[in-house]
C-alpha positions, 0 to 999 in steps of 0.5 A, a space after each residue: 078387359 082392354 079398351 082399344 085406342 088409336 094409340 094401342 091398348 091399356 088395361 082398365 080392368 078392375 083392381 083386386 080391391 074391386 075398384 076401377 081405375 079412373 085415371 092413370 099417369 105414366 112417366 109424366 114430366 112437368 116443366 116450368 120455364 123449361 126446368 123439370 119441376 115434377 116427375 111421376 113414374 106411375 100413379 093410378 087413381 081409383 074410381 070413387 076414392 079420395 087421394 090426398 096429396 101431401 108434401 112441403 111447400 114447393 114440393 110439386 103438389 099443385 103442379 101435379 094437380 094442374 098437370 092432371 087437367 092439362 093446365 101445366 106444361 108437360 114433356 113426355 109421359 101419358 095420361 089416361 082418363 077412363 081408358 082413353 088417352 088424354 095426353 098427349 093428343 087430346 083436346 084439353 077441353 074434353 078432359 076439363 068438362 069431365 072434371 071440376 077444380 077448387 082452388 085455395 082462392 074461391 075465384 068468384 064472379 062479380 055477381 050473386 051467389 046463385 049465379 056463381 053456383 050456376 056459372 059452370 052449368 051454363 057454360 056446359 049447356 045444362 038445361 035451365 030446369 036441371 041447372 036450377 035443381 042442382 043449384 038449389 040442392 048444392 046451395 042447401 047442402 053447403 048451407 048457403 041458400 040464405 046467401 043466394 042473392 048476396 054479391 059473392 064478393 061480399 062474402 067471408 072466406 068460409 062463405 066464399 069457399 062454400 060457394 066454390 065447393 057448391 059450384 064444383 059439386 053442381 057440375 057432377 064431375 067424374 073427377 074433383 080436384 082440390 088445391 088446399 081449399 081450406 088453408 086460408 081459413 081461420 081454425 073454427 071456420 076451417 073445422 066446420 067446413 071440413 066436417 061438412 065437406 067430408 060428409 059430402 065427399 062420402 055421400 056423393 062417392 065422387 073421385 077426388 084428388 085433394 092437395 093439402 100440406 096438413 097431415 091431419 086433413 090428409 089422414 081424415 079425408 084420404 083413402 090413400 095418401 100420395 107424398 110429393 117430395 122434391 118434385 117426385 112422387 116419393 110414396 103412395 099408400 093407405 094412410 096407416 102405411 105412409 104414416 107408420 112405414 115411410 120409404 125414406 128419411 124425408 118422408 119420415 120427417 114430413 109425416 111426423 117421425 121426429 126421431 130419426 136415430 142412426 144405428 146399425 143392426 147387430 143381431 137378429 132374432 125372432 123377427 126382431 132386429 137389435 140396433 146398436 145406437 151409441 152405447 144402447 141397443 134398441 129392439 125393432 120389429 123388422 126384416 133388416 139385414 145383419 150389419 145394415 146401417 139404418 135410421 130408427 124412425 119413431 113418432 114422439 107420441 109412441 114414447 112413454 115416460 115414467 118416473 125414475 125409480 118407479 115401476 115400469 108397467 109390464 107389457 110389450 114395451 121391449 125398449 126401456 132406457 134412462 133419459 134426462 130431460 133437456 127441455 120442455 116445450 108447452 103446446 097447449 094440451 100437450 108437452 113436447 119433451 126433449 130427452 138426452 138418452 145418450 142420443 136425442 129423443 123427442 117425446 110428446 105427452 099430455 099436459 096432465 101426464 107432465 104434471 103428474 110426473 112432475 117433469 122439469 128440465 134436468 130431471 131423470 126419467 125412464 123411457 119406453 116404447 114398443 118394438 113395433 112402434 119403430 120403423 127402420 129405413 136403410 141408410 
């Protein structure tokens, strides 16, 4: 199906997965003080999905969010919302009335919790009866009904963010945008609010773009993940795709591929690439070409350690090599193990496993990992 606009027509038909496209971005360029800070060649947001946007500080995540509601200076490109071109040429207020935004700081008015939750509804002209119904529902849903009469600026951080979320959901937006809403909260408060928020997201079916620097939040909430690096959209895909097959070394490092090992493909057989790394050969499931320079990307939790001289269990771990422990870094319930295998390798094991293997600096161990656990990136 095509929707005819003053500017022409764009395809707003169903995707092959059955989901309609709510938001489309093409060739967008964002500026700050006349400098380009973000480029987005192509991004679609499907109706009913949660797109988690991740990346390091300063990469352009918040700039992307602000651009989508026309709160960021733009130069070039187009934004289409539900088939209608909203940039360039649209009154920004028309778009913003169809969205709701939650920031890291709750930005509450100096009035009661109830009035804060109702504020957006009053601005948008929702009837008093309907507004009261929505306010009661969302205060109850986010567990703040008992705070209804309390001054909003006397709340704790977690309570204030619950008010902010209730205010946003009360608007019943077509698109909900969230800019690191949990990053300023302490761990227990964050965990409790994240659990409630996840349930509300799934129950409501609202389309959402969720900005975070926390990989765990992204994997937990996102139907898809968009990685922003150095002011560009580096990769978009399902969580398992992004975290297991990153497109380049910067994305790989950010999503937790701590081992980025340079090597060269010296042989190919049966769907495997044999990669020469120093004096060792590693087997990786890959279609990389012969003699190609690559990075072997490997997550530390995919590496298994065994006692030197002990039996390595039979199975699918094709890669087995000897290593010396260079350093142990305790991490509570886990231990990061820095290894010298002729090249540096980092493993992550449970504290119990470290104790059972009697791991210590200088000890020789056997190292194994599956050929399917590694991923190759061209250099």
